[in-house]
N, C-alpha and C positions, 0 to 999 in steps of 0.2 A: 540464570535470573531472566526472562524474558522483557525484549525492545521489542513494543511495538511502532512503529513508524509511519506515519499516516502523511497524506499530503497533495497539495494538485499534479500531478504532470508538468514535467519539467522544473520543479519545484529546486530540487535537486536531493531527495529524501533517496533515490538509490543509488546514489554514489557512498553520499551519507549510511545509511542502511548495510552496504556493505565494510568501509572499513571501520565503526565498532562494533562487529563481526571480526573483523581481524582483531580488534586493537584487544573483543574480551572475550576473543577466541572460542568463539558461539557458535554453530550453524547460521546461515541467511537463507529466508526463503524473499524472493521476489515474488510477492503472489501474482503481480501482473500479469508475467508471461504467462505463470498459467491460463487465465483469459486469451492471450495472443496467443500459445496456443492454438486454444480451441476454438477462437476464429480464422484460424491459417489453416486449418483443419478442415472447417467451413468451407473456406478459399478453394479449398485445393480437391475437397467433393467435388464442387459445386453446390454446396447444400446454403441455402437463405441462408444469410446470418442473422434472423432475425424471427425465425424458424426457433421456438423454445423445445420441442421435444426433439427435433433433431440434433440438436446443436446439446440439449443435456445427453444423448448420449455420447456424445461426443466427448461430454467433460469427464465423463461418467468413466473412459479407459486412457484419459491427455498421460503422456508422456514426454515432461521435458526433452530428452533424451536421445527423441526423434525428429527436429528440428537444430535448426541452424538457428541463435540465438540473432546471431544478425539481419535473420528475413524477420522477425519477430520484430525487434526493434524500428524494423516501415513504415512505412507513416500509413499506407492502406492497410495495412495489419490492426497496427493502433487504433485508425480512423471506425475497422467493425470491427475488435474489441470494447471501445465503450459501449456498442450495438448488442455484443455480447455477455455482455455486466452486466449490464439490466434487466437480462429476464432470470428472474425467479430461483426458475427450476435447476437452472445451469449454477447457480451460487450455492443451493443446496446442496449439488454433488462434490461440489469442490470445497463443502465445511470441513467435513470429517477430514478430510486429506492437509488444511490446513490448522487446525484445530489437534491435527498427533502431533505436526511438525513443529508448534508451539508450546508444545506439552511438553517433549521429548525432556530425558534426565539432563540436568545440567543449562534448560535452558534454548533460547534460541535472539536471535533479531528477525525480525521480519515489519517487510517494508508494503504497506499498497493505499487500501484508502477507510480500511471499513475492520483496520487488523483491532486497533483501543477497542471500537462500539462493536462489534461483532464477534472474532475468529477471539479476540486475546486480551477482554474486557478486565478480566484481572489478571492483568501483565504489570512488571513491578515497574516500567518507567514506559510512560506515553507520550510520547513527539509528534505532533502538525509544523509538518512543512512547510511551509511558503511564501511566497513572493509573488513580483505585481503580474500580470498577467500581460504586458509589455514585454519587460524582462524575460517571461517562461519563456515567449513564442523567439523572443534570438535566439538565447539557446536550442530549445529547439530546431532553428535553423540553420544551422549550424552545426549540430549534428547527422541532421537529415541532408544538408550542401557533402560533405564528410562523406555519405557515404554515395553519395551520389543521385541525388535520386532531385529530381525536376520541380521544384520548390521555389517561391515566394516566403519572404517574410511574416506580408499583409496576407497569402494564405494562409500559412500556421498560424497566426493569431487568429482570422476568424474563425479556425478548427479546436485551435485551445479550450477559447470560451464558447463552441459547441458544444466541444466534451464539457466541460465545466458544468454547465446548466448541466445535460446531460446528464454528470453523473451523479450532482446534486441531486438532482428532483426527479430519481426513482425513484418509484415503490420499497423496495426490497433491498435495504441497506445501503442506503444513500451515504454519498461523500459527507462526512462532515466528524470534528473533533470532537472524541469524547469529553466529557463533562471536565473531569483530568486531565488534561491530555497538558502540556507543558508548550507553547507558542514558539518558532525557530521561525527569526524572521530571514527570506536567508538572499531577497534585493541583492545588494547590496556587501555581503560578506562574500567569497575567497569559500573553497572548498576547505581550504585549510583550515579559516576562520569558522568559519562554519564546523568543522569539524573539532573544531578547540574547544564551540561553546557547548556543543552536545555532549562532549564528553563532560563537562561539568553539569549539564545538568543531570547528565546521571550517576553525577560519584554522590550531589545533592539528592537527589530520591530517591537512588537505588536503594531498600533495605526499609525503609524508613512505612511504618505500618500500612498499607489502604483503605480509602474509605468506610466500605463492610471491617475491616478490621476496629475501624479504631469504635465505629458507635456498637458492632460488640463488645466490646474492653468496656464504654459506657453501660452499655447496659449489664454485664458484670459490677461494677462497684453499684450502678446505684442498688440494686436486687443484695448487697455482700447483708450478709447481716451484723445488726449491729451487738459488738459484746462489749 
């Protein structure tokens, strides 16, 4: 079973993905960390993170095990990652890695911004997780403050709005829900409530024929010879 979880920054999709993966005993990939790792590499090597060619070369050899996840979660890396993720060559360099992970035997849980639309369009269950930008800013501010970063809630809010616009407006794999994604609004939900609702959705939709399969079945019935 492949579960694709897409959504906006700090909407709760990462936490949800980890819990669903543990619940269904599936491997999990936070694809956003791949772009953060590329951004961190660019920063560490003094490479302009808007340099498509150089960043694509970094992406082709990225190894998450070489990074401290806490470092990757920081505000500066996150801002750079949004720019890096808008580069088509970088996305192409990371495509096969993500695609292979999604299609491994038994399935997987992946979260990001283009899982249900680009990486795993044939996923068994697709979720789009979102919350109001004010609530997302509050959550992100608390996270960064806990990491001792010098930020303000207003500053985080402005950064999130800028990132939302960049992610949704990029030409290559823009952030958007898949046509068949089920929306999960988390503004007023606790992590436990979000998880419970997600499990309900997965249980309801797992094993159901995908739209393409339904169309194929309908064509087969229409072509069936009358006897």
